C-alpha positions in Angstrom: 86.4 43.5 149.4 90.2 43.1 149.3 90.0 39.3 149.7 87.6 39.1 146.7 90.0 41.2 144.6 92.9 38.9 145.6 90.9 35.8 144.7 90.0 37.3 141.3 93.6 38.3 140.5 94.8 34.8 141.5 92.3 33.0 139.3 93.1 35.4 136.4 96.8 34.6 136.9 96.0 30.9 136.8 94.0 31.2 133.7 96.8 33.1 132.0 99.3 30.5 133.1 97.1 27.8 131.5 97.1 29.7 128.2 100.9 29.7 127.9 100.8 26.5 125.8 103.8 27.3 123.8 106.2 27.3 126.7 108.3 24.2 127.1 107.9 21.9 130.0 109.7 22.7 133.2 111.7 19.5 133.4 113.2 17.3 130.7 112.3 13.6 130.3 114.1 11.3 132.6 116.2 8.4 131.3 113.6 5.9 132.4 110.8 7.8 130.5 113.0 7.9 127.4 113.7 4.2 127.6 109.9 3.5 127.8 109.4 5.6 124.6 112.3 4.0 122.7 111.6 1.2 120.3 114.1 -1.1 118.6 114.5 0.2 115.1 115.3 -3.3 113.8 111.7 -4.5 114.5 109.3 -5.0 111.6 106.1 -3.0 111.3 104.0 -5.9 112.7 106.3 -6.6 115.6 106.6 -2.9 116.5 102.7 -2.6 116.4 102.3 -5.6 118.7 104.9 -4.3 121.1 103.4 -0.8 121.3 99.9 -2.2 121.8 101.2 -4.4 124.6 103.5 -2.1 126.5 103.5 1.3 124.8 102.1 4.7 125.9 98.6 5.9 125.0 99.9 8.1 122.2 101.8 5.2 120.7 98.7 2.9 120.8 96.6 5.6 119.0 99.4 5.9 116.4 99.2 2.1 115.8 95.4 2.2 115.4 95.6 5.1 112.9 98.2 3.1 110.9 96.0 -0.1 110.9 94.5 0.5 107.4 98.1 0.9 106.0 99.2 -2.3 107.5 96.3 -4.2 106.0 96.9 -2.6 102.6 100.3 -4.2 102.4 99.8 -7.6 100.8 102.9 -9.0 102.5 101.9 -8.1 106.0 98.1 -8.5 105.6 97.6 -12.0 106.9 100.1 -11.5 109.8 98.3 -8.3 110.7 94.9 -10.0 110.8 96.4 -12.8 112.9 98.5 -10.8 115.4 97.6 -7.0 115.4 93.8 -7.0 115.0 93.1 -9.3 118.0 95.4 -7.1 120.1 93.5 -4.0 119.0 90.2 -5.5 119.9 91.6 -6.5 123.3 93.0 -3.0 124.0 89.7 -1.2 123.1 87.8 -2.8 126.0 89.6 -0.5 128.5 90.7 2.3 126.1 90.2 6.0 126.6 88.0 8.3 124.5 90.8 9.3 122.1 91.7 5.7 121.3 88.0 4.8 120.8 87.5 7.7 118.3 90.6 6.7 116.4 89.3 3.1 116.1 85.9 4.3 114.8 87.7 6.1 111.9 90.1 3.2 111.2 87.4 0.5 111.2 85.3 2.5 108.7 88.2 3.1 106.4 89.0 -0.6 106.3 85.5 -1.4 104.9 85.4 1.6 102.6 88.7 0.6 100.9 87.8 -3.1 100.8 91.0 -4.0 102.7 89.3 -7.1 104.3 86.8 -9.6 102.8 83.2 -9.0 104.0 83.1 -12.3 105.9 86.3 -11.5 107.8 85.1 -8.0 108.5 81.7 -9.2 109.9 83.5 -11.7 112.2 86.1 -9.2 113.6 85.5 -5.5 113.2 81.7 -5.6 113.0 81.4 -7.4 116.3 83.6 -4.8 118.0 81.4 -2.0 116.6 78.2 -3.7 117.8 79.6 -4.2 121.3 81.0 -0.7 121.6 77.6 0.9 120.7 76.5 0.1 124.3 79.4 2.0 125.9 78.6 3.9 129.1 80.4 7.0 127.8 77.7 8.8 125.7 80.3 10.4 123.4 82.0 7.1 122.7 78.6 5.3 122.2 77.4 8.1 119.8 80.7 7.8 117.7 80.4 4.0 117.4 76.7 4.3 116.5 77.5 6.8 113.7 80.1 4.3 112.4 77.6 1.5 112.5 75.1 3.5 110.4 77.8 4.2 107.9 78.9 0.6 107.8 75.3 -0.6 107.1 75.3 1.3 103.8 78.3 -0.8 102.7 77.3 -4.2 103.9 75.2 -6.7 101.9 71.6 -7.5 102.9 72.5 -11.0 104.2 75.1 -9.8 106.7 72.8 -7.1 108.0 70.0 -9.5 108.5 72.3 -12.1 110.2 74.5 -9.8 112.4 72.7 -6.5 112.9 68.9 -7.1 112.8 68.7 -9.3 115.8 70.9 -7.0 117.9 68.8 -4.0 116.9 65.5 -5.6 117.9 66.9 -6.7 121.2 68.0 -3.1 121.9 64.5 -1.9 121.4 62.9 -3.8 124.2 61.3 -1.8 127.0 63.6 -3.4 129.5 66.7 -1.8 127.8 68.0 1.6 128.7 66.9 4.8 127.0 70.2 5.0 125.2 69.8 1.5 123.8 66.2 2.2 122.6 67.4 5.5 121.0 70.1 3.5 119.2 67.5 1.0 118.1 65.3 3.7 116.5 68.2 4.9 114.4 69.3 1.4 113.4 65.8 0.3 112.4 65.3 3.4 110.3 68.6 2.7 108.5 68.0 -1.0 107.7 64.4 -0.6 106.7 65.3 0.4 103.2 67.5 -2.8 102.8 64.8 -5.4 103.2 61.7 -6.5 101.4 58.3 -5.2 102.6 57.2 -8.6 104.1 60.4 -8.8 106.2 59.9 -5.3 107.5 56.2 -6.0 108.3 57.1 -9.2 110.1 60.4 -8.3 111.9 60.6 -4.5 112.2 57.1 -3.1 112.2 56.1 -4.5 115.7 59.2 -2.9 117.3 58.6 0.4 115.5 55.0 0.6 116.8 56.2 -0.3 120.3 58.8 2.5 120.2 56.2 5.0 118.9 54.3 4.3 122.1 57.4 4.4 124.4 57.1 6.1 127.8 60.1 8.3 127.1 59.3 11.3 124.9 62.9 11.3 123.4 62.4 7.7 122.2 59.0 8.6 120.7 60.5 11.6 118.9 63.5 9.7 117.6 61.3 6.9 116.2 58.9 9.4 114.7 61.8 10.9 112.6 62.5 7.4 111.3 59.0 6.7 110.1 59.7 8.2 106.7 62.3 5.5 106.0 60.1 2.7 107.4 57.2 3.9 105.2 59.3 3.9 102.1 60.4 0.3 102.8 56.8 -0.8 103.5 55.0 0.7 100.5 51.8 2.8 100.2 49.2 0.4 101.4 51.0 -0.8 104.6 51.9 2.8 105.3 48.3 3.9 105.2 47.2 1.1 107.5 50.2 0.9 110.0 52.3 4.1 109.8 49.7 6.9 109.4 47.7 6.2 112.5 50.9 6.3 114.6 52.0 9.5 112.8 48.6 11.2 113.5 48.9 10.3 117.2 52.5 11.6 117.4 51.5 15.0 116.0 49.0 15.3 118.8 51.5 14.3 121.5 51.7 16.3 124.7 55.4 17.0 124.3 56.4 19.8 121.9 59.5 17.9 120.9 57.4 15.0 119.6 55.0 17.3 117.7 57.9 18.9 115.9 59.2 15.5 114.9 55.7 14.6 113.7 55.4 17.7 111.5 58.8 17.1 109.9 57.9 13.5 109.2 54.6 14.6 107.6 56.5 16.9 105.2 59.0 14.2 104.3 56.3 11.5 103.7 54.1 13.6 101.3 55.8 12.4 98.1 54.9 8.8 99.0 51.2 9.3 99.6 48.4 9.4 97.0 45.9 12.2 96.4 43.1 10.5 98.4 45.2 10.1 101.5 46.5 13.7 101.2 42.9 15.1 100.9 41.3 13.0 103.7 44.1 12.7 106.2 47.1 15.0 105.7 45.4 18.3 104.8 43.1 18.3 107.9 46.0 17.2 110.0 48.3 20.0 108.8 45.6 22.6 109.3 45.1 21.4 112.9 48.9 21.6 113.6 49.1 25.1 112.2 46.2 26.4 114.3 47.6 24.8 117.5 51.0 26.4 116.9 49.6 29.9 116.5 47.4 29.6 119.5 50.1 28.1 121.8 53.0 30.3 120.4 55.4 27.6 121.6 58.5 26.1 120.0 56.4 24.5 117.2 55.6 27.9 115.7 59.1 28.5 114.2 59.2 24.9 112.9 55.8 25.4 111.2 57.1 28.6 109.6 60.2 26.7 108.4 58.2 23.8 106.9 55.3 25.7 105.5 56.9 26.2 102.0 57.6 22.5 101.5 54.2 21.6 102.9 52.3 23.9 100.6 54.1 22.6 97.5 53.6 19.0 98.6 49.8 19.3 98.8 49.3 22.1 96.3 47.7 19.7 93.7 45.2 18.4 96.2 44.0 21.8 97.6 40.7 23.5 96.7 40.7 27.2 96.1 39.4 27.8 99.6 42.0 25.7 101.2 44.7 27.4 99.1 43.5 30.8 100.3 43.5 29.5 103.9 47.2 28.6 103.7 48.0 32.0 102.1 46.2 33.8 104.9 47.9 31.6 107.5 51.3 32.5 106.0 50.5 36.2 106.2 49.6 35.7 109.8 52.9 34.1 110.5 54.7 37.0 108.9 53.0 39.5 111.2 53.2 37.4 114.4 54.5 39.4 117.4 53.9 42.8 115.7 50.3 43.4 116.7 49.8 46.2 119.1 47.5 44.4 121.5 49.9 41.5 121.9 52.9 43.8 122.3 51.1 45.8 125.0 50.1 42.6 126.9 53.7 41.4 126.8 55.1 44.7 128.1 52.8 44.9 131.1 54.5 44.4 134.5 54.2 40.8 135.8 52.4 40.1 139.0 54.9 39.5 141.9 54.1 36.7 144.3 55.3 37.5 147.8 55.7 33.9 148.7 57.9 33.3 145.6 61.0 35.4 145.1 62.4 36.3 141.8 59.2 35.9 139.8 59.8 39.2 138.1 63.1 38.0 136.7 61.6 34.7 135.5 58.7 36.4 133.9 61.1 38.8 132.0 63.1 35.7 130.9 59.9 34.2 129.5 59.1 37.4 127.7 62.5 37.5 126.0 62.3 33.8 125.1 58.8 34.4 123.5 60.1 37.4 121.6 63.0 35.3 120.3 60.5 32.6 119.1 58.3 35.2 117.4 61.3 36.8 115.7 62.5 33.4 114.5 59.0 32.6 113.2 59.0 35.8 111.1 62.6 35.1 109.9 61.7 31.6 108.8 58.6 33.0 107.1 60.8 35.4 105.2 63.0 32.5 104.2 59.9 30.8 102.7 58.6 33.8 100.8 59.9 32.7 97.4 58.2 29.4 97.9 55.0 31.0 98.8 55.2 33.3 95.7 55.5 30.2 93.6 52.6 28.6 95.5 50.4 31.7 95.1 51.4 32.6 91.5 52.8 35.9 90.1 49.3 37.1 89.0 48.0 36.9 92.6 51.1 38.4 94.2 49.7 42.0 94.3 46.4 41.3 96.1 47.7 38.5 98.3 51.4 38.9 99.2 52.6 42.4 98.2 51.6 44.1 101.5 53.2 41.2 103.5 56.4 41.5 101.5 56.6 45.2 102.2 56.1 44.6 106.0 58.9 42.0 105.9 61.3 44.4 104.2 60.5 47.0 107.0 60.5 44.5 109.9 61.9 46.1 113.1 64.3 43.2 113.6 67.4 43.1 111.3 67.4 39.3 111.1 64.1 39.3 109.3 65.2 42.0 106.9 68.4 40.2 106.3 66.6 37.0 105.4 64.2 38.7 103.0 67.0 40.6 101.3 68.9 37.4 100.7 65.9 36.0 98.7 65.0 39.2 96.9 66.5 38.1 93.6 64.4 34.8 93.8 61.2 36.8 94.2 62.2 39.0 91.2 62.7 36.0 89.0 59.3 34.5 90.0 57.5 37.8 89.4 58.9 38.3 86.0 57.2 41.3 84.3 55.6 42.2 87.6 58.9 42.8 89.4 58.2 46.6 89.2 55.8 46.1 92.1 58.6 45.6 94.6 60.9 48.4 93.3 60.2 50.6 96.3 61.0 47.7 98.7 64.4 47.2 97.0 65.2 50.8 97.3 64.3 50.6 101.0 66.6 47.6 101.5 69.4 49.4 99.7 69.1 52.3 102.1 69.0 50.1 105.2 71.5 50.9 108.0 72.4 47.3 108.8 75.4 45.9 107.0 73.9 42.4 107.1 70.8 43.5 105.3 72.9 45.3 102.6 75.0 42.2 102.1 71.9 40.2 101.0 70.9 42.7 98.4 74.4 43.8 97.2 75.6 40.2 96.7 72.7 39.4 94.3 72.4 42.8 92.6 73.5 41.5 89.1 70.6 38.9 89.2 68.2 41.6 90.4 69.1 44.0 87.6 68.9 41.2 85.0 65.3 40.6 86.1 64.4 44.2 85.7 66.1 44.4 82.3 64.4 41.2 81.1 61.0 42.5 82.3 61.2 45.1 79.5 60.8 48.1 81.8 63.6 50.1 80.2 66.9 48.9 78.8 69.1 51.9 79.6 68.8 54.6 82.2 69.5 58.1 81.1 68.9 61.3 82.9 65.9 62.1 80.8 64.1 58.8 81.4 62.2 57.7 84.5 61.6 54.1 85.4 62.4 51.5 88.0 66.1 51.4 87.3 66.3 55.2 87.6 65.5 54.9 91.3 67.2 51.6 92.0 70.7 52.4 90.6 71.2 55.6 92.5 70.2 53.8 95.7 72.6 51.0 94.8 75.4 53.6 94.3 74.5 55.3 97.5 74.8 52.0 99.5 78.6 52.4 99.0 78.7 54.9 101.9 77.3 52.5 104.4 79.3 49.5 103.1 82.6 51.4 103.4 81.9 52.6 106.9 82.2 49.0 108.1 85.3 46.8 108.3 83.8 44.0 106.2 86.3 44.1 103.3 84.7 41.1 101.7 81.4 42.9 101.3 83.3 45.9 100.0 85.0 43.7 97.4 81.7 42.2 96.4 80.2 45.7 95.9 83.1 46.8 93.8 82.8 43.6 91.6 79.0 44.0 91.2 79.3 47.6 90.0 80.5 46.2 86.7 76.9 44.9 86.0 75.8 48.5 85.4 77.2 48.4 81.9 74.0 46.6 80.8 71.6 49.1 82.1 73.4 52.5 82.4 74.2 54.9 79.7 77.7 55.8 78.7 77.5 59.4 80.2 76.0 58.1 83.5 78.7 55.5 83.8 81.4 58.1 83.2 80.0 60.8 85.4 78.5 58.7 88.3 80.0 55.2 88.5 83.6 55.6 87.4 84.4 58.4 89.9 83.4 56.1 92.7 85.6 53.3 91.4 88.6 55.6 91.0 88.2 56.9 94.5 88.0 53.4 96.0 91.0 52.4 93.8 93.0 55.1 95.5 91.7 55.1 99.0 90.4 51.6 99.8 92.4 49.9 102.5 92.2 46.2 101.5 94.1 45.2 98.4 91.3 42.8 97.2 89.0 45.8 97.2 91.4 47.8 95.1 91.8 45.0 92.6 88.0 44.5 92.4 87.5 48.3 91.8 90.2 48.2 89.1 88.5 45.3 87.4 85.1 46.9 87.4 86.6 50.2 86.2 88.3 48.6 83.2 85.1 46.7 82.4 83.0 49.8 82.5 85.5 51.8 80.5 84.7 49.6 77.5 81.2 50.9 77.7 82.3 54.5 77.5 81.6 55.7 74.0 83.7 58.9 73.8 87.4 58.4 73.1 88.4 61.5 75.0 86.8 60.1 78.2 88.4 56.7 77.7 91.8 58.3 77.2 91.3 60.4 80.3 90.6 57.3 82.3 93.7 55.5 81.1 95.8 58.6 81.4 94.6 58.9 85.0 95.5 55.3 85.8 99.1 55.9 84.5 99.5 59.3 86.2 97.9 58.3 89.6 99.5 54.9 89.9 102.5 54.4 87.6 103.8 57.8 88.4 102.5 58.0 92.0 104.7 59.1 94.9 103.4 56.3 97.2 104.9 52.9 96.6 101.7 50.9 97.3 99.9 52.7 94.5 102.8 51.9 92.1 102.5 48.3 93.2 98.7 48.4 92.4 99.6 49.5 88.9 101.1 46.0 88.2 97.8 44.4 89.2 95.9 46.9 87.0 98.1 45.8 84.1 97.3 42.2 84.7 93.6 43.0 84.5 94.1 45.0 81.3 95.9 42.1 79.7 92.9 39.9 80.6 90.1 42.2 79.4 91.6 44.1 76.5 93.4 43.2 73.3 97.1 42.7 73.0 97.4 45.6 70.6 95.8 48.0 73.0 98.0 47.0 75.9 101.1 47.2 73.9 100.2 50.7 72.7 99.0 52.0 76.0 100.6 50.4 79.1 103.5 48.3 77.9 106.3 50.8 78.2 104.9 52.4 81.3 104.9 49.0 83.1 108.5 48.3 82.1 109.6 51.6 83.7 109.0 50.1 87.1 112.1 48.0 86.8 114.0 51.1 88.0 111.7 51.6 91.0 113.5 52.2 94.3 111.2 49.8 96.2 112.2 46.1 96.0 108.6 44.8 96.4 107.5 46.7 93.2 110.4 45.2 91.2 109.5 41.8 92.6 105.9 42.2 91.6 107.0 43.3 88.2 109.1 40.1 87.7 105.9 38.0 88.1 104.2 39.7 85.1 107.2 39.7 82.7 106.3 36.3 81.1 102.8 37.6 80.4 104.4 40.5 78.5 106.3 38.2 76.3 103.2 36.2 75.4 101.7 39.4 74.0 104.5 39.9 71.4 104.4 38.9 67.7 107.5 39.1 65.5 108.6 41.0 63.5 106.0 43.7 64.4 107.0 43.9 68.1 110.7 43.5 67.7 111.3 46.8 69.5 109.1 45.9 72.4 111.0 42.6 72.7 114.3 44.5 72.9 112.9 46.7 75.6 111.8 43.6 77.6 115.3 42.0 77.1 117.0 45.2 78.3 114.7 45.3 81.4 115.5 41.7 82.3 119.2 42.2 81.6 119.4 45.2 83.8 117.6 43.4 86.7 120.0 40.5 86.4 123.1 42.7 86.5 122.2 45.5 88.9 119.7 43.9 91.3 121.0 43.6 94.9 117.9 42.4 96.7 117.9 38.7 97.3 114.1 38.2 96.8 114.0 40.2 93.6 117.0 38.3 92.3 115.2 35.0 92.9 112.1 36.4 91.2 114.1 37.5 88.2 115.6 34.0 87.9 112.3 32.3 88.1 110.8 34.7 85.6 113.8 34.2 83.3 113.3 30.4 83.4 109.7 30.9 82.3 110.6 33.4 79.7 113.0 30.9 78.0 110.1 28.5 77.7 107.8 31.0 75.8 108.0 30.9 72.1 107.2 34.2 70.3 105.0 33.4 67.2 105.7 34.9 63.8 103.0 37.1 62.2 102.7 34.9 59.1 102.2 31.8 61.3 99.5 33.4 63.4 97.4 34.1 60.4 97.3 30.4 59.5 97.0 28.9 62.9 94.6 30.8 65.2 94.3 29.3 68.6 91.4 29.9 71.0 93.3 32.7 72.8 94.1 34.4 69.5 90.4 34.2 68.5 89.4 35.8 71.8 92.1 38.5 71.3 90.9 39.1 67.8 87.3 39.5 69.1 88.4 42.1 71.7 90.3 44.0 69.0 87.3 44.1 66.7 85.2 45.4 69.6 87.6 48.2 70.2 87.7 49.1 66.5 84.0 49.1 66.4 83.9 51.4 69.4 86.2 53.8 67.5 84.2 53.6 64.3 81.0 54.3 66.0 82.5 57.3 67.7 83.7 58.7 64.4 80.3 58.2 62.8 78.6 60.0 65.7 81.1 62.8 65.4 80.6 63.1 61.7 76.9 63.3 62.2 77.3 66.0 64.8 79.6 68.0 62.6 77.2 67.7 59.7 74.3 68.8 61.9 76.4 71.7 63.2 77.4 72.8 59.7 73.8 72.6 58.5 72.6 74.6 61.4 75.4 77.1 60.9 74.5 77.4 57.2 70.9 78.0 57.9 71.8 80.6 60.4 74.1 82.3 57.9 71.4 82.3 55.2 69.0 83.8 57.6 71.4 86.6 58.6 72.2 87.4 54.9 68.6 87.5 54.1 67.9 89.8 56.9 70.8 92.1 55.9 69.5 92.1 52.3 66.1 93.2 53.4 67.5 95.9 55.6 69.8 97.2 52.8 66.9 97.2 50.3 64.7 99.2 52.6 67.4 101.8 53.5 69.3 102.4 50.2 68.8 101.5 46.6 72.5 101.8 45.7 73.8 98.2 45.1 76.7 97.1 47.2 80.1 95.8 46.0 80.3 92.4 44.4 81.8 89.4 46.3 84.2 88.8 43.4 85.7 92.3 43.9 86.6 91.4 47.5 88.3 88.3 46.3 90.1 90.3 43.7 91.5 92.6 46.3 92.9 89.6 48.2 94.8 88.6 45.0 92.8 85.4 44.2 91.0 84.7 40.9 87.6 83.3 40.7 88.1 79.7 39.5 86.1 76.6 39.6 87.0 73.1 40.8 84.8 70.0 40.5 81.9 72.1 39.4 82.0 74.4 42.5 82.6 78.1 42.5 85.7 78.6 44.7 85.2 82.3 44.7 82.4 81.8 47.2 84.7 79.7 49.5 86.2 81.3 52.5 89.9 80.6 53.0 91.1 81.7 56.4 94.7 81.3 57.1 96.0 81.3 60.7 97.6 84.4 62.0 101.4 84.5 61.3 103.6 84.0 64.3 106.1 86.8 64.8 109.5 85.8 63.4 108.0 83.1 61.2 106.9 83.1 57.6 103.3 82.2 56.8 104.5 79.0 55.1 106.3 77.8 58.3 103.2 78.7 60.3 101.0 76.6 58.0 103.4 73.6 58.2 103.6 73.8 61.9 99.8 73.9 62.1 99.5 70.8 60.0 102.1 69.0 62.2 100.1 69.9 65.2 96.9 68.5 63.7 98.6 65.2 62.7 100.0 64.9 66.2 96.6 64.9 67.8 95.6 61.6 66.2 97.2 59.6 69.0 95.6 58.4 72.2 96.4 61.5 74.2 98.6 59.7 76.7 102.1 61.2 77.3 105.2 59.4 76.3 106.9 57.2 78.9 109.1 59.2 81.2 107.2 62.5 80.7 106.0 64.2 83.9 102.5 65.4 84.4 99.5 65.0 82.1 100.1 67.6 79.4 98.2 67.5 76.1 98.9 69.2 72.8 96.7 72.0 71.6 94.1 70.6 69.2 92.3 72.9 66.7 88.8 72.0 65.8 88.5 71.1 62.2 85.2 71.1 60.3 86.4 68.4 57.9 86.4 64.7 58.6 89.3 63.2 60.7 90.2 60.9 57.9 90.6 63.6 55.3 94.1 64.5 54.2 95.6 67.4 56.1 98.7 67.9 53.8 99.0 69.8 50.5 96.2 72.3 51.1 94.6 74.3 53.9 91.4 73.2 55.5 88.2 74.8 54.2 87.6 76.5 57.5 89.5 76.6 60.8 87.7 77.9 63.8 89.1 78.9 67.1 89.8 76.2 69.7 87.0 75.0 71.9 86.5 76.4 75.4 89.2 75.3 77.9 92.1 75.4 75.4 95.3 77.3 75.9 94.4 80.0 73.3 93.0 80.5 69.9 95.2 79.5 66.9 93.3 82.0 64.5 91.6 85.4 65.0 87.9 85.3 65.6 85.3 86.1 63.0 84.4 89.4 64.6 88.0 90.5 64.6 88.4 89.8 60.9 85.2 91.8 60.2 86.5 94.7 62.1 89.9 94.6 60.3 88.0 94.6 57.0 
């Protein structure tokens, strides 16, 4: 036991020693080794290359080969390089190692791509080396040179290919050659088949192709089968029907699974070349046979059939009868359920029979079970990938009877890879269904509630496209609490997925979710956005760990705030951003405020930013943390671009004072460099004059003007709604007052016949005469003055009240430098906001709404009691 532990520790120490790659070598280079690596600096490039190829080290030779295209590009050294360096390179490559061979493959291809050598010279030198190196005994080297040859064939003319390559390729395809040579022949013949005329292919290439399709090695048959598509396109339809299709049918029935898979893939690729008659008589029966064999055998062909079924059905859709079309739909449904049947599951779980003569059969049988399970899961996953193609094949009208149940099963599949695949294509299914997208609403909700992060990623990343589909289907355009519809179930599930997403460490998915929340402005009402979405964004803006997630949350928050209709709510959001970030105690939150201001500049008008955020942002130049001051320096040029003279002269002075203070008082080196770079950019910015901007409006100015008009429209709409609400409230109040007075009159009439005092007498007692103005009887108008403050005259109280009312017209955001989020007391006024508040008292001033600091006037009941 101790010896095994010692051996383990020794091997672990050796492994750790090998990992210490950054440690320098134990000994320095000797004088002899330095002399071998030293080259006379007076040698020319050609002479140095020849010297290094002759007596240099391996690394030096590789450097020369890498530099060969540059030597040939130089016109002065081109001829000498071809005469002295290229022959030396070809000579060295015969015994070169793998690294030098790989370097040569890249260099030789670049020489032809850049036309550094005439085609004739290239075919006599470099092409011969490529053809000889394809037969290298090292499989990696041979594969690299073969890939280079295939790329070179695309760039060579037909005559050179026929003269230099065709004969070599045919000779490699003989049965006496090695398997490696015959495999190379298959790929070369497939590449050059599209270069020649049909009669040349039929005479020179087709016999070799048919021989390779009958090769004794299954790898050769499979490789040649994959090239039949290119050969068929070179031959044409008639020759393909007579010569290629028989070979293809035979290959699809091959005993080896590898060859059958290649045959199915070739059938799919060749469909566009065949006519309707050939598809109906040959291809469709062949495909049905392949599908049935794959399901019965449950071998490696089954996942490939599931992968290719979508392309296959679309390729033959025009040639199918209704019965055949239904057969393919039923077969697809069977693929989606493969491995989930109870009888098959029970048969797979049964204990395998153990042979006493053969040990370890139980382990091998378990391995086979797991491999089969993996194949069946892969089959369902590939079927889920092809679901949008099958919806297109089936049609939206037939989705409910044919594929709806299958889709639900895929969304609830026990393996997360299947659910992940179907969730990634959910938006495509929605687009294809159109107005019938409501059918899969419950499946979308189920995917949004999935526990797997990979499944959520597929749905969340495409949520804007999914919601657009539901919006365009005309189900309902906005979701309010009183309405019920597809979106009323989808959006809460979408918002609830935030809990699962933020429990993971995938910050990119979190960023994607925060960005996609902004798409709710199209389908969610203003109240729902303010009460349900914006709190989530504000919380993540404060508590998310990754900075990109915070920036994404800020962007979506500011986008959705434009949807909020009430000005009080918008002001509360902006006030919260200033209080929670600009005035935050934590430095990283103050740093985020600079990023928030960048987004505001991008999304809102210049006027709004200057009125709301400009001065608060400049306050950060006195911040005690250097990183915040450094981040502020990067946004200073953007602030100057917002200004227009002479209107913003004061803001320009504040900006100049901020820069001047940073230049004078800054001690941090990084911030000083940032201020200098910002100052250089500030000097290049020209501030436009207001008269000039009216004449010449650039594209940015037009965008800013559009943003400003949208903001004004939002304010106007809010004032109109408030005016309507006030009129409705006054009307309701008047109806109630008339009802009360009528009720009192009826009670007085029944209890006493003595008439009560006139209303004019009560006005006379108050010292006011009954007069008329604009045809109205002012004696019937109530004039309620606010209660006088002790120590003040009534006149001073009235003037202070008017000042308070005027002060409430602002945005509700405290002045820069003020602490907290205090607001002035605002009395509720029954008249319109735009009415004049100076010169006369309002018609009626009611106590302040609930939640205020106190009432400015006595209540109606108290006045009645005093009377």
